[in-house]
N, CA, C and O atoms as a GROMACS GRO file, in nm:
protein
  616
    1MET      N    1   0.717  -1.428  -1.250
    1MET     CA    2   0.631  -1.426  -1.379
    1MET      C    3   0.469  -1.473  -1.380
    1MET      O    4   0.425  -1.564  -1.310
    2ALA      N    5   0.380  -1.382  -1.484
    2ALA     CA    6   0.295  -1.398  -1.562
    2ALA      C    7   0.201  -1.497  -1.609
    2ALA      O    8   0.245  -1.570  -1.698
    3TYR      N    9   0.096  -1.515  -1.575
    3TYR     CA   10   0.047  -1.675  -1.594
    3TYR      C   11  -0.039  -1.607  -1.652
    3TYR      O   12  -0.060  -1.486  -1.647
    4THR      N   13  -0.128  -1.750  -1.747
    4THR     CA   14  -0.281  -1.706  -1.801
    4THR      C   15  -0.350  -1.695  -1.700
    4THR      O   16  -0.296  -1.739  -1.599
    5LEU      N   17  -0.449  -1.654  -1.688
    5LEU     CA   18  -0.560  -1.647  -1.582
    5LEU      C   19  -0.699  -1.661  -1.664
    5LEU      O   20  -0.729  -1.578  -1.750
    6ASP      N   21  -0.811  -1.810  -1.622
    6ASP     CA   22  -0.890  -1.781  -1.713
    6ASP      C   23  -0.990  -1.694  -1.635
    6ASP      O   24  -0.973  -1.621  -1.537
    7GLU      N   25  -1.124  -1.730  -1.724
    7GLU     CA   26  -1.205  -1.625  -1.664
    7GLU      C   27  -1.257  -1.676  -1.479
    7GLU      O   28  -1.263  -1.597  -1.384
    8ILE      N   29  -1.287  -1.822  -1.473
    8ILE     CA   30  -1.340  -1.823  -1.319
    8ILE      C   31  -1.124  -1.803  -1.177
    8ILE      O   32  -1.135  -1.831  -1.058
    9ASP      N   33  -1.038  -1.776  -1.211
    9ASP     CA   34  -0.954  -1.721  -1.184
    9ASP      C   35  -0.964  -1.580  -1.160
    9ASP      O   36  -0.926  -1.545  -1.048
   10LEU      N   37  -1.020  -1.463  -1.261
   10LEU     CA   38  -1.070  -1.355  -1.213
   10LEU      C   39  -1.183  -1.350  -1.174
   10LEU      O   40  -1.232  -1.237  -1.170
   11GLN      N   41  -1.225  -1.405  -1.153
   11GLN     CA   42  -1.405  -1.393  -1.085
   11GLN      C   43  -1.337  -1.436  -0.915
   11GLN      O   44  -1.355  -1.376  -0.809
   12ILE      N   45  -1.278  -1.527  -0.936
   12ILE     CA   46  -1.199  -1.576  -0.792
   12ILE      C   47  -1.090  -1.399  -0.763
   12ILE      O   48  -1.101  -1.297  -0.697
   13LEU      N   49  -1.029  -1.437  -0.825
   13LEU     CA   50  -0.950  -1.243  -0.771
   13LEU      C   51  -1.034  -1.127  -0.732
   13LEU      O   52  -1.002  -1.043  -0.649
   14LYS      N   53  -1.131  -1.131  -0.791
   14LYS     CA   54  -1.230  -0.987  -0.810
   14LYS      C   55  -1.326  -1.030  -0.654
   14LYS      O   56  -1.359  -0.943  -0.572
   15THR      N   57  -1.351  -1.142  -0.642
   15THR     CA   58  -1.451  -1.155  -0.527
   15THR      C   59  -1.363  -1.151  -0.440
   15THR      O   60  -1.376  -1.041  -0.387
   16LEU      N   61  -1.257  -1.219  -0.378
   16LEU     CA   62  -1.145  -1.183  -0.246
   16LEU      C   63  -1.128  -1.064  -0.269
   16LEU      O   64  -1.186  -0.992  -0.188
   17GLN      N   65  -1.067  -1.006  -0.354
   17GLN     CA   66  -1.044  -0.824  -0.338
   17GLN      C   67  -1.176  -0.778  -0.256
   17GLN      O   68  -1.165  -0.720  -0.148
   18LYS      N   69  -1.312  -0.811  -0.319
   18LYS     CA   70  -1.403  -0.726  -0.216
   18LYS      C   71  -1.448  -0.820  -0.054
   18LYS      O   72  -1.551  -0.803   0.012
   19ASN      N   73  -1.367  -0.890  -0.033
   19ASN     CA   74  -1.465  -0.988   0.082
   19ASN      C   75  -1.302  -1.132   0.116
   19ASN      O   76  -1.316  -1.251   0.088
   20ALA      N   77  -1.178  -1.074   0.172
   20ALA     CA   78  -1.079  -1.204   0.184
   20ALA      C   79  -1.158  -1.258   0.310
   20ALA      O   80  -1.099  -1.322   0.396
   21LYS      N   81  -1.245  -1.240   0.317
   21LYS     CA   82  -1.262  -1.322   0.500
   21LYS      C   83  -1.335  -1.485   0.432
   21LYS      O   84  -1.328  -1.590   0.495
   22LEU      N   85  -1.403  -1.470   0.288
   22LEU     CA   86  -1.491  -1.548   0.248
   22LEU      C   87  -1.414  -1.672   0.223
   22LEU      O   88  -1.323  -1.703   0.146
   23THR      N   89  -1.510  -1.758   0.352
   23THR     CA   90  -1.467  -1.915   0.332
   23THR      C   91  -1.469  -2.029   0.246
   23THR      O   92  -1.565  -2.100   0.273
   24THR      N   93  -1.415  -2.063   0.174
   24THR     CA   94  -1.361  -2.101   0.085
   24THR      C   95  -1.503  -2.198   0.013
   24THR      O   96  -1.515  -2.199  -0.109
   25LYS      N   97  -1.594  -2.270   0.095
   25LYS     CA   98  -1.730  -2.241   0.027
   25LYS      C   99  -1.815  -2.155  -0.026
   25LYS      O  100  -1.881  -2.181  -0.127
   26GLU      N  101  -1.822  -2.024   0.050
   26GLU     CA  102  -1.870  -1.926   0.013
   26GLU      C  103  -1.733  -1.867  -0.117
   26GLU      O  104  -1.770  -1.796  -0.211
   27LEU      N  105  -1.666  -1.886  -0.111
   27LEU     CA  106  -1.603  -1.873  -0.285
   27LEU      C  107  -1.660  -1.978  -0.376
   27LEU      O  108  -1.734  -1.962  -0.473
   28ALA      N  109  -1.621  -2.064  -0.337
   28ALA     CA  110  -1.706  -2.173  -0.451
   28ALA      C  111  -1.812  -2.133  -0.478
   28ALA      O  112  -1.833  -2.129  -0.599
   29ASP      N  113  -1.957  -2.076  -0.364
   29ASP     CA  114  -2.006  -2.068  -0.453
   29ASP      C  115  -2.062  -1.921  -0.526
   29ASP      O  116  -2.139  -1.901  -0.620
   30ALA      N  117  -1.971  -1.812  -0.420
   30ALA     CA  118  -1.947  -1.697  -0.551
   30ALA      C  119  -1.957  -1.733  -0.672
   30ALA      O  120  -2.063  -1.711  -0.731
   31VAL      N  121  -1.853  -1.793  -0.736
   31VAL     CA  122  -1.793  -1.835  -0.842
   31VAL      C  123  -1.859  -1.944  -0.903
   31VAL      O  124  -1.801  -1.967  -1.010
   32HIS      N  125  -1.924  -1.997  -0.890
   32HIS     CA  126  -2.002  -2.098  -0.910
   32HIS      C  127  -1.942  -2.276  -0.982
   32HIS      O  128  -1.953  -2.353  -1.077
   33LEU      N  129  -1.885  -2.260  -0.865
   33LEU     CA  130  -1.764  -2.404  -0.858
   33LEU      C  131  -1.831  -2.439  -0.744
   33LEU      O  132  -1.916  -2.363  -0.698
   34THR      N  133  -1.785  -2.625  -0.652
   34THR     CA  134  -1.715  -2.696  -0.560
   34THR      C  135  -1.611  -2.596  -0.497
   34THR      O  136  -1.570  -2.487  -0.539
   35PRO      N  137  -1.578  -2.672  -0.373
   35PRO     CA  138  -1.518  -2.584  -0.265
   35PRO      C  139  -1.325  -2.678  -0.263
   35PRO      O  140  -1.222  -2.642  -0.204
   36THR      N  141  -1.346  -2.779  -0.337
   36THR     CA  142  -1.222  -2.816  -0.373
   36THR      C  143  -1.123  -2.746  -0.493
   36THR      O  144  -1.012  -2.699  -0.470
   37PRO      N  145  -1.174  -2.750  -0.598
   37PRO     CA  146  -1.152  -2.664  -0.732
   37PRO      C  147  -1.083  -2.554  -0.677
   37PRO      O  148  -0.964  -2.523  -0.680
   38VAL      N  149  -1.218  -2.484  -0.609
   38VAL     CA  150  -1.212  -2.346  -0.582
   38VAL      C  151  -1.055  -2.280  -0.446
   38VAL      O  152  -0.987  -2.178  -0.434
   39PHE      N  153  -1.068  -2.416  -0.373
   39PHE     CA  154  -0.945  -2.406  -0.285
   39PHE      C  155  -0.779  -2.430  -0.344
   39PHE      O  156  -0.677  -2.374  -0.305
   40GLU      N  157  -0.793  -2.528  -0.444
   40GLU     CA  158  -0.683  -2.502  -0.581
   40GLU      C  159  -0.609  -2.412  -0.616
   40GLU      O  160  -0.487  -2.405  -0.607
   41ARG      N  161  -0.724  -2.302  -0.680
   41ARG     CA  162  -0.690  -2.212  -0.780
   41ARG      C  163  -0.647  -2.135  -0.675
   41ARG      O  164  -0.528  -2.104  -0.681
   42GLN      N  165  -0.739  -2.075  -0.536
   42GLN     CA  166  -0.676  -1.979  -0.476
   42GLN      C  167  -0.523  -2.016  -0.393
   42GLN      O  168  -0.440  -1.944  -0.339
   43LYS      N  169  -0.531  -2.133  -0.410
   43LYS     CA  170  -0.322  -2.154  -0.374
   43LYS      C  171  -0.245  -2.181  -0.448
   43LYS      O  172  -0.126  -2.205  -0.428
   44ARG      N  173  -0.314  -2.180  -0.564
   44ARG     CA  174  -0.232  -2.170  -0.713
   44ARG      C  175  -0.168  -2.046  -0.708
   44ARG      O  176  -0.053  -2.014  -0.738
   45LEU      N  177  -0.269  -1.979  -0.663
   45LEU     CA  178  -0.276  -1.783  -0.712
   45LEU      C  179  -0.187  -1.696  -0.606
   45LEU      O  180  -0.124  -1.592  -0.622
   46GLU      N  181  -0.207  -1.786  -0.484
   46GLU     CA  182  -0.089  -1.759  -0.414
   46GLU      C  183   0.027  -1.790  -0.438
   46GLU      O  184   0.114  -1.703  -0.428
   47ARG      N  185   0.056  -1.899  -0.471
   47ARG     CA  186   0.204  -1.968  -0.460
   47ARG      C  187   0.293  -1.897  -0.614
   47ARG      O  188   0.414  -1.892  -0.632
   48ARG      N  189   0.179  -1.849  -0.710
   48ARG     CA  190   0.229  -1.722  -0.854
   48ARG      C  191   0.240  -1.574  -0.796
   48ARG      O  192   0.317  -1.505  -0.863
   49GLY      N  193   0.193  -1.521  -0.708
   49GLY     CA  194   0.225  -1.399  -0.656
   49GLY      C  195   0.093  -1.364  -0.699
   49GLY      O  196   0.080  -1.253  -0.648
   50TYR      N  197  -0.013  -1.389  -0.761
   50TYR     CA  198  -0.137  -1.339  -0.774
   50TYR      C  199  -0.204  -1.236  -0.661
   50TYR      O  200  -0.221  -1.114  -0.652
   51ILE      N  201  -0.236  -1.364  -0.575
   51ILE     CA  202  -0.299  -1.252  -0.409
   51ILE      C  203  -0.135  -1.310  -0.330
   51ILE      O  204  -0.082  -1.419  -0.308
   52LYS      N  205  -0.094  -1.145  -0.305
   52LYS     CA  206   0.026  -1.110  -0.226
   52LYS      C  207   0.041  -1.138  -0.055
   52LYS      O  208   0.131  -1.187   0.014
   53LYS      N  209  -0.068  -1.092  -0.031
   53LYS     CA  210  -0.138  -1.105   0.151
   53LYS      C  211  -0.267  -1.069   0.168
   53LYS      O  212  -0.324  -0.978   0.107
   54TYR      N  213  -0.327  -1.160   0.275
   54TYR     CA  214  -0.422  -1.093   0.287
   54TYR      C  215  -0.438  -0.966   0.408
   54TYR      O  216  -0.342  -0.959   0.485
   55VAL      N  217  -0.532  -0.882   0.426
   55VAL     CA  218  -0.530  -0.763   0.490
   55VAL      C  219  -0.638  -0.681   0.546
   55VAL      O  220  -0.686  -0.594   0.474
   56ALA      N  221  -0.690  -0.700   0.682
   56ALA     CA  222  -0.795  -0.571   0.683
   56ALA      C  223  -0.778  -0.457   0.678
   56ALA      O  224  -0.689  -0.394   0.735
   57VAL      N  225  -0.885  -0.403   0.590
   57VAL     CA  226  -0.872  -0.248   0.608
   57VAL      C  227  -0.884  -0.148   0.696
   57VAL      O  228  -1.000  -0.125   0.731
   58LEU      N  229  -0.805  -0.086   0.741
   58LEU     CA  230  -0.917  -0.072   0.863
   58LEU      C  231  -0.897   0.126   0.912
   58LEU      O  232  -0.793   0.191   0.898
   59ASN      N  233  -1.055   0.190   0.977
   59ASN     CA  234  -1.057   0.309   0.926
   59ASN      C  235  -0.978   0.367   1.063
   59ASN      O  236  -0.976   0.348   1.185
   60ALA      N  237  -0.920   0.447   0.966
   60ALA     CA  238  -0.748   0.546   0.986
   60ALA      C  239  -0.865   0.643   1.139
   60ALA      O  240  -0.829   0.655   1.256
   61ASP      N  241  -0.967   0.682   1.091
   61ASP     CA  242  -1.029   0.825   1.207
   61ASP      C  243  -1.077   0.739   1.311
   61ASP      O  244  -1.088   0.824   1.400
   62TYR      N  245  -1.116   0.627   1.365
   62TYR     CA  246  -1.162   0.554   1.464
   62TYR      C  247  -1.015   0.534   1.560
   62TYR      O  248  -1.022   0.539   1.683
   63LEU      N  249  -0.894   0.512   1.494
   63LEU     CA  250  -0.783   0.455   1.498
   63LEU      C  251  -0.709   0.601   1.555
   63LEU      O  252  -0.601   0.596   1.615
   64GLY      N  253  -0.788   0.747   1.528
   64GLY     CA  254  -0.669   0.876   1.587
   64GLY      C  255  -0.572   0.898   1.498
   64GLY      O  256  -0.472   0.962   1.528
   65LEU      N  257  -0.591   0.845   1.372
   65LEU     CA  258  -0.467   0.895   1.218
   65LEU      C  259  -0.536   0.939   1.158
   65LEU      O  260  -0.550   0.877   1.052
   66GLY      N  261  -0.621   1.056   1.171
   66GLY     CA  262  -0.711   1.121   1.023
   66GLY      C  263  -0.627   1.224   1.000
   66GLY      O  264  -0.690   1.282   0.912
   67LEU      N  265  -0.516   1.296   1.021
   67LEU     CA  266  -0.428   1.350   0.920
   67LEU      C  267  -0.397   1.251   0.766
   67LEU      O  268  -0.334   1.149   0.796
   68LEU      N  269  -0.421   1.258   0.645
   68LEU     CA  270  -0.374   1.198   0.576
   68LEU      C  271  -0.272   1.295   0.478
   68LEU      O  272  -0.316   1.376   0.395
   69VAL      N  273  -0.109   1.268   0.507
   69VAL     CA  274  -0.017   1.383   0.412
   69VAL      C  275  -0.004   1.276   0.286
   69VAL      O  276  -0.031   1.156   0.280
   70PHE      N  277   0.030   1.338   0.220
   70PHE     CA  278   0.138   1.326   0.041
   70PHE      C  279   0.274   1.387   0.059
   70PHE      O  280   0.290   1.476  -0.025
   71CYS      N  281   0.364   1.374   0.127
   71CYS     CA  282   0.513   1.423   0.125
   71CYS      C  283   0.573   1.337   0.001
   71CYS      O  284   0.576   1.215  -0.006
   72LYS      N  285   0.611   1.412  -0.076
   72LYS     CA  286   0.717   1.466  -0.185
   72LYS      C  287   0.839   1.501  -0.171
   72LYS      O  288   0.882   1.616  -0.177
   73VAL      N  289   0.916   1.375  -0.147
   73VAL     CA  290   1.069   1.405  -0.082
   73VAL      C  291   1.186   1.383  -0.238
   73VAL      O  292   1.198   1.298  -0.326
   74LYS      N  293   1.263   1.531  -0.195
   74LYS     CA  294   1.341   1.496  -0.342
   74LYS      C  295   1.517   1.555  -0.269
   74LYS      O  296   1.553   1.661  -0.218
   75LEU      N  297   1.596   1.412  -0.301
   75LEU     CA  298   1.736   1.362  -0.304
   75LEU      C  299   1.825   1.486  -0.311
   75LEU      O  300   1.806   1.564  -0.404
   76THR      N  301   1.949   1.521  -0.194
   76THR     CA  302   2.087   1.631  -0.290
   76THR      C  303   2.143   1.525  -0.336
   76THR      O  304   2.235   1.563  -0.408
   77GLN      N  305   2.138   1.413  -0.334
   77GLN     CA  306   2.185   1.311  -0.480
   77GLN      C  307   2.088   1.234  -0.474
   77GLN      O  308   1.982   1.244  -0.412
   78ILE      N  309   2.150   1.107  -0.584
   78ILE     CA  310   2.095   0.997  -0.557
   78ILE      C  311   2.198   0.881  -0.680
   78ILE      O  312   2.226   0.874  -0.800
   79ASN      N  313   2.216   0.827  -0.585
   79ASN     CA  314   2.295   0.650  -0.668
   79ASN      C  315   2.206   0.567  -0.578
   79ASN      O  316   2.123   0.596  -0.492
   80HIS      N  317   2.253   0.452  -0.631
   80HIS     CA  318   2.193   0.288  -0.551
   80HIS      C  319   2.209   0.334  -0.402
   80HIS      O  320   2.113   0.349  -0.326
   81GLU      N  321   2.371   0.361  -0.360
   81GLU     CA  322   2.369   0.376  -0.187
   81GLU      C  323   2.286   0.448  -0.134
   81GLU      O  324   2.219   0.416  -0.035
   82LEU      N  325   2.277   0.590  -0.214
   82LEU     CA  326   2.226   0.705  -0.091
   82LEU      C  327   2.070   0.641  -0.135
   82LEU      O  328   2.005   0.637  -0.030
   83ALA      N  329   2.000   0.599  -0.231
   83ALA     CA  330   1.878   0.524  -0.232
   83ALA      C  331   1.872   0.419  -0.128
   83ALA      O  332   1.809   0.450  -0.026
   84ASP      N  333   1.918   0.314  -0.133
   84ASP     CA  334   1.912   0.223  -0.008
   84ASP      C  335   1.870   0.260   0.103
   84ASP      O  336   1.766   0.247   0.169
   85ALA      N  337   1.968   0.308   0.113
   85ALA     CA  338   2.009   0.417   0.318
   85ALA      C  339   1.870   0.471   0.295
   85ALA      O  340   1.804   0.469   0.399
   86PHE      N  341   1.815   0.512   0.207
   86PHE     CA  342   1.719   0.652   0.223
   86PHE      C  343   1.609   0.521   0.208
   86PHE      O  344   1.530   0.564   0.292
   87THR      N  345   1.557   0.412   0.169
   87THR     CA  346   1.449   0.345   0.194
   87THR      C  347   1.492   0.284   0.289
   87THR      O  348   1.440   0.323   0.394
   88ARG      N  349   1.582   0.186   0.305
   88ARG     CA  350   1.586   0.159   0.502
   88ARG      C  351   1.520   0.261   0.581
   88ARG      O  352   1.431   0.225   0.658
   89ARG      N  353   1.548   0.371   0.572
   89ARG     CA  354   1.522   0.414   0.683
   89ARG      C  355   1.358   0.481   0.692
   89ARG      O  356   1.317   0.540   0.792
   90ILE      N  357   1.290   0.462   0.586
   90ILE     CA  358   1.194   0.504   0.577
   90ILE      C  359   1.101   0.333   0.621
   90ILE      O  360   1.006   0.337   0.699
   91MET      N  361   1.132   0.239   0.576
   91MET     CA  362   1.065   0.138   0.634
   91MET      C  363   1.027   0.104   0.788
   91MET      O  364   0.932   0.034   0.821
   92ARG      N  365   1.130   0.172   0.885
   92ARG     CA  366   1.128   0.208   0.999
   92ARG      C  367   1.065   0.260   1.017
   92ARG      O  368   1.060   0.269   1.139
   93LEU      N  369   0.945   0.356   0.944
   93LEU     CA  370   0.881   0.449   1.014
   93LEU      C  371   0.738   0.454   1.043
   93LEU      O  372   0.669   0.542   0.991
   94ALA      N  373   0.700   0.390   1.102
   94ALA     CA  374   0.539   0.356   1.117
   94ALA      C  375   0.385   0.463   1.061
   94ALA      O  376   0.266   0.438   1.044
   95GLU      N  377   0.478   0.592   1.047
   95GLU     CA  378   0.390   0.681   1.000
   95GLU      C  379   0.391   0.683   0.843
   95GLU      O  380   0.320   0.758   0.776
   96VAL      N  381   0.476   0.594   0.795
   96VAL     CA  382   0.489   0.609   0.630
   96VAL      C  383   0.376   0.483   0.664
   96VAL      O  384   0.379   0.397   0.752
   97THR      N  385   0.283   0.506   0.564
   97THR     CA  386   0.233   0.329   0.530
   97THR      C  387   0.248   0.300   0.420
   97THR      O  388   0.236   0.182   0.387
   98GLU      N  389   0.283   0.412   0.312
   98GLU     CA  390   0.349   0.366   0.184
   98GLU      C  391   0.485   0.462   0.084
   98GLU      O  392   0.518   0.581   0.086
   99CYS      N  393   0.514   0.395   0.038
   99CYS     CA  394   0.647   0.471   0.016
   99CYS      C  395   0.685   0.446  -0.182
   99CYS      O  396   0.738   0.339  -0.211
  100TYR      N  397   0.662   0.520  -0.267
  100TYR     CA  398   0.706   0.497  -0.387
  100TYR      C  399   0.803   0.605  -0.446
  100TYR      O  400   0.791   0.727  -0.438
  101ASN      N  401   0.938   0.506  -0.529
  101ASN     CA  402   0.987   0.587  -0.622
  101ASN      C  403   0.932   0.665  -0.700
  101ASN      O  404   0.816   0.650  -0.737
  102THR      N  405   0.993   0.741  -0.731
  102THR     CA  406   0.914   0.832  -0.845
  102THR      C  407   0.960   0.885  -0.903
  102THR      O  408   1.032   0.956  -0.833
  103SER      N  409   0.981   0.924  -1.076
  103SER     CA  410   1.000   1.026  -1.148
  103SER      C  411   0.984   1.145  -1.178
  103SER      O  412   0.867   1.174  -1.199
  104GLY      N  413   1.085   1.255  -1.191
  104GLY     CA  414   1.016   1.389  -1.212
  104GLY      C  415   1.052   1.468  -1.116
  104GLY      O  416   1.162   1.441  -1.066
  105SER      N  417   0.989   1.566  -1.069
  105SER     CA  418   1.037   1.627  -0.983
  105SER      C  419   1.130   1.664  -0.841
  105SER      O  420   1.224   1.736  -0.807
  106TYR      N  421   1.014   1.539  -0.774
  106TYR     CA  422   1.082   1.466  -0.674
  106TYR      C  423   1.155   1.338  -0.687
  106TYR      O  424   1.204   1.307  -0.796
  107ASP      N  425   1.166   1.258  -0.577
  107ASP     CA  426   1.270   1.144  -0.545
  107ASP      C  427   1.161   1.033  -0.531
  107ASP      O  428   1.140   0.936  -0.604
  108TYR      N  429   1.093   1.076  -0.415
  108TYR     CA  430   1.068   0.975  -0.342
  108TYR      C  431   0.896   1.009  -0.294
  108TYR      O  432   0.886   1.128  -0.263
  109LEU      N  433   0.782   0.943  -0.284
  109LEU     CA  434   0.666   1.030  -0.289
  109LEU      C  435   0.596   0.920  -0.122
  109LEU      O  436   0.592   0.798  -0.130
  110LEU      N  437   0.562   0.975  -0.023
  110LEU     CA  438   0.527   0.925   0.113
  110LEU      C  439   0.413   0.949   0.115
  110LEU      O  440   0.382   1.057   0.063
  111LYS      N  441   0.264   0.837   0.191
  111LYS     CA  442   0.167   0.842   0.226
  111LYS      C  443   0.192   0.809   0.381
  111LYS      O  444   0.260   0.710   0.410
  112VAL      N  445   0.153   0.866   0.451
  112VAL     CA  446   0.208   0.951   0.570
  112VAL      C  447   0.059   0.992   0.653
  112VAL      O  448  -0.031   1.074   0.636
  113ARG      N  449   0.087   0.894   0.743
  113ARG     CA  450  -0.105   0.849   0.804
  113ARG      C  451  -0.039   0.956   0.997
  113ARG      O  452   0.075   0.933   1.038
  114VAL      N  453  -0.106   1.026   1.054
  114VAL     CA  454  -0.098   1.066   1.126
  114VAL      C  455  -0.169   1.144   1.255
  114VAL      O  456  -0.191   1.259   1.219
  115ARG      N  457  -0.204   1.127   1.366
  115ARG     CA  458  -0.298   1.208   1.427
  115ARG      C  459  -0.331   1.360   1.400
  115ARG      O  460  -0.447   1.401   1.401
  116ASP      N  461  -0.251   1.420   1.381
  116ASP     CA  462  -0.331   1.559   1.363
  116ASP      C  463  -0.230   1.649   1.317
  116ASP      O  464  -0.142   1.565   1.296
  117MET      N  465  -0.181   1.754   1.287
  117MET     CA  466  -0.102   1.883   1.221
  117MET      C  467   0.046   1.855   1.304
  117MET      O  468   0.155   1.834   1.251
  118LYS      N  469   0.017   1.862   1.453
  118LYS     CA  470   0.143   1.861   1.613
  118LYS      C  471   0.256   1.715   1.501
  118LYS      O  472   0.377   1.718   1.479
  119GLN      N  473   0.187   1.643   1.472
  119GLN     CA  474   0.221   1.506   1.490
  119GLN      C  475   0.315   1.525   1.366
  119GLN      O  476   0.438   1.517   1.376
  120TYR      N  477   0.237   1.556   1.221
  120TYR     CA  478   0.287   1.583   1.147
  120TYR      C  479   0.423   1.623   1.115
  120TYR      O  480   0.515   1.592   1.039
  121GLN      N  481   0.379   1.746   1.254
  121GLN     CA  482   0.516   1.839   1.231
  121GLN      C  483   0.707   1.763   1.305
  121GLN      O  484   0.823   1.753   1.267
  122GLU      N  485   0.634   1.735   1.409
  122GLU     CA  486   0.713   1.653   1.474
  122GLU      C  487   0.749   1.559   1.401
  122GLU      O  488   0.862   1.515   1.421
  123PHE      N  489   0.671   1.500   1.299
  123PHE     CA  490   0.777   1.386   1.211
  123PHE      C  491   0.848   1.388   1.120
  123PHE      O  492   0.947   1.321   1.091
  124VAL      N  493   0.796   1.472   1.069
  124VAL     CA  494   0.904   1.611   0.946
  124VAL      C  495   0.998   1.658   0.995
  124VAL      O  496   1.107   1.658   0.938
  125LEU      N  497   0.977   1.711   1.116
  125LEU     CA  498   1.127   1.763   1.214
  125LEU      C  499   1.217   1.656   1.287
  125LEU      O  500   1.340   1.649   1.278
  126ASN      N  501   1.165   1.605   1.332
  126ASN     CA  502   1.287   1.477   1.399
  126ASN      C  503   1.294   1.341   1.341
  126ASN      O  504   1.368   1.259   1.395
  127LYS      N  505   1.227   1.309   1.242
  127LYS     CA  506   1.197   1.171   1.168
  127LYS      C  507   1.249   1.136   1.018
  127LYS      O  508   1.319   1.040   0.988
  128LEU      N  509   1.198   1.234   0.932
  128LEU     CA  510   1.227   1.303   0.819
  128LEU      C  511   1.320   1.424   0.815
  128LEU      O  512   1.354   1.475   0.708
  129GLY      N  513   1.355   1.465   0.923
  129GLY     CA  514   1.470   1.554   0.973
  129GLY      C  515   1.644   1.520   1.000
  129GLY      O  516   1.747   1.586   1.008
  130ASP      N  517   1.605   1.367   1.007
  130ASP     CA  518   1.703   1.324   1.117
  130ASP      C  519   1.768   1.219   0.954
  130ASP      O  520   1.839   1.119   0.970
  131ILE      N  521   1.732   1.260   0.835
  131ILE     CA  522   1.753   1.126   0.730
  131ILE      C  523   1.856   1.228   0.610
  131ILE      O  524   1.824   1.334   0.557
  132ASP      N  525   1.955   1.168   0.600
  132ASP     CA  526   2.123   1.222   0.545
  132ASP      C  527   2.014   1.256   0.360
  132ASP      O  528   1.920   1.217   0.290
  133ASN      N  529   2.100   1.334   0.369
  133ASN     CA  530   2.091   1.308   0.239
  133ASN      C  531   1.900   1.436   0.153
  133ASN      O  532   1.864   1.447   0.036
  134ILE      N  533   1.868   1.469   0.221
  134ILE     CA  534   1.694   1.495   0.179
  134ILE      C  535   1.733   1.657   0.180
  134ILE      O  536   1.792   1.728   0.262
  135GLY      N  537   1.673   1.681   0.050
  135GLY     CA  538   1.750   1.869  -0.029
  135GLY      C  539   1.570   1.884  -0.010
  135GLY      O  540   1.542   1.996   0.030
  136SER      N  541   1.468   1.810  -0.028
  136SER     CA  542   1.306   1.880   0.010
  136SER      C  543   1.217   1.848   0.006
  136SER      O  544   1.189   1.744  -0.054
  137ILE      N  545   1.126   1.921   0.069
  137ILE     CA  546   0.972   1.809   0.120
  137ILE      C  547   0.883   1.891   0.098
  137ILE      O  548   0.884   1.999   0.156
  138GLU      N  549   0.807   1.866   0.030
  138GLU     CA  550   0.659   1.859  -0.049
  138GLU      C  551   0.546   1.830   0.053
  138GLU      O  552   0.592   1.744   0.128
  139SER      N  553   0.450   1.852   0.081
  139SER     CA  554   0.353   1.817   0.147
  139SER      C  555   0.246   1.848   0.073
  139SER      O  556   0.251   1.951   0.006
  140THR      N  557   0.142   1.775   0.070
  140THR     CA  558   0.034   1.791   0.049
  140THR      C  559  -0.096   1.745   0.148
  140THR      O  560  -0.105   1.626   0.177
  141PHE      N  561  -0.190   1.837   0.197
  141PHE     CA  562  -0.258   1.745   0.302
  141PHE      C  563  -0.428   1.737   0.260
  141PHE      O  564  -0.516   1.823   0.256
  142VAL      N  565  -0.427   1.606   0.236
  142VAL     CA  566  -0.560   1.563   0.198
  142VAL      C  567  -0.694   1.579   0.310
  142VAL      O  568  -0.725   1.523   0.415
  143MET      N  569  -0.777   1.728   0.194
  143MET     CA  570  -0.896   1.782   0.294
  143MET      C  571  -1.002   1.650   0.282
  143MET      O  572  -1.077   1.657   0.378
  144SER      N  573  -1.032   1.540   0.204
  144SER     CA  574  -1.115   1.374   0.223
  144SER      C  575  -1.091   1.292   0.121
  144SER      O  576  -1.063   1.319   0.004
  145GLU      N  577  -1.104   1.196   0.172
  145GLU     CA  578  -1.096   1.109   0.045
  145GLU      C  579  -1.212   1.090  -0.014
  145GLU      O  580  -1.322   1.084   0.041
  146VAL      N  581  -1.180   1.079  -0.153
  146VAL     CA  582  -1.304   1.060  -0.309
  146VAL      C  583  -1.312   0.947  -0.320
  146VAL      O  584  -1.423   0.893  -0.319
  147LYS      N  585  -1.176   0.865  -0.337
  147LYS     CA  586  -1.216   0.686  -0.364
  147LYS      C  587  -1.069   0.688  -0.314
  147LYS      O  588  -0.963   0.730  -0.360
  148PRO      N  589  -1.105   0.630  -0.206
  148PRO     CA  590  -0.968   0.551  -0.191
  148PRO      C  591  -0.943   0.409  -0.210
  148PRO      O  592  -1.037   0.331  -0.193
  149PHE      N  593  -0.837   0.369  -0.242
  149PHE     CA  594  -0.794   0.268  -0.305
  149PHE      C  595  -0.911   0.112  -0.269
  149PHE      O  596  -0.879   0.059  -0.163
  150SER      N  597  -0.996   0.063  -0.320
  150SER     CA  598  -1.079  -0.007  -0.338
  150SER      C  599  -1.059  -0.187  -0.441
  150SER      O  600  -1.134  -0.282  -0.461
  151GLY      N  601  -0.877  -0.143  -0.490
  151GLY     CA  602  -0.840  -0.345  -0.536
  151GLY      C  603  -0.833  -0.276  -0.684
  151GLY      O  604  -0.906  -0.199  -0.746
  152ILE      N  605  -0.724  -0.333  -0.705
  152ILE     CA  606  -0.703  -0.326  -0.843
  152ILE      C  607  -0.841  -0.396  -0.949
  152ILE      O  608  -0.898  -0.503  -0.930
  153ASN      N  609  -0.872  -0.284  -1.077
  153ASN     CA  610  -0.949  -0.306  -1.170
  153ASN      C  611  -0.919  -0.415  -1.254
  153ASN      O  612  -0.826  -0.387  -1.330
  154ILE      N  613  -0.974  -0.557  -1.271
  154ILE     CA  614  -0.897  -0.663  -1.362
  154ILE      C  615  -1.076  -0.709  -1.462
  154ILE      O  616  -1.077  -0.794  -1.552
   0.00000   0.00000   0.00000
């Protein structure tokens, strides 16, 4: 359930989105408050679900996962049982970093990170290929990331 956020709450969210490693004191300085009320506000934002988790954004190229592929998947049939079975399988695939249920020509959009084209081919043949009910797959290979995710505009 969404709550009304004031300007300080929004500023805390914007600041944490840029750098979640800030100490409470550093965050308090950034929003011009003392640490205690900032700590309380941050904990409330966490409890209410505005802050889902804190993560480190890793450099995929440095980790040898330089090929980014958007994979559109169309199922042969769709119902709750088949969709649940598909998503359970996708959740177990490490190469899939994000998965979205979509409308339109395809049922799912997968964001896949792999080392190279050979690894992607193995992923499609040996992992996606083992999932029942996949009718078609269309792959779009990313040549460069023009604007990678950098937070939600609030």
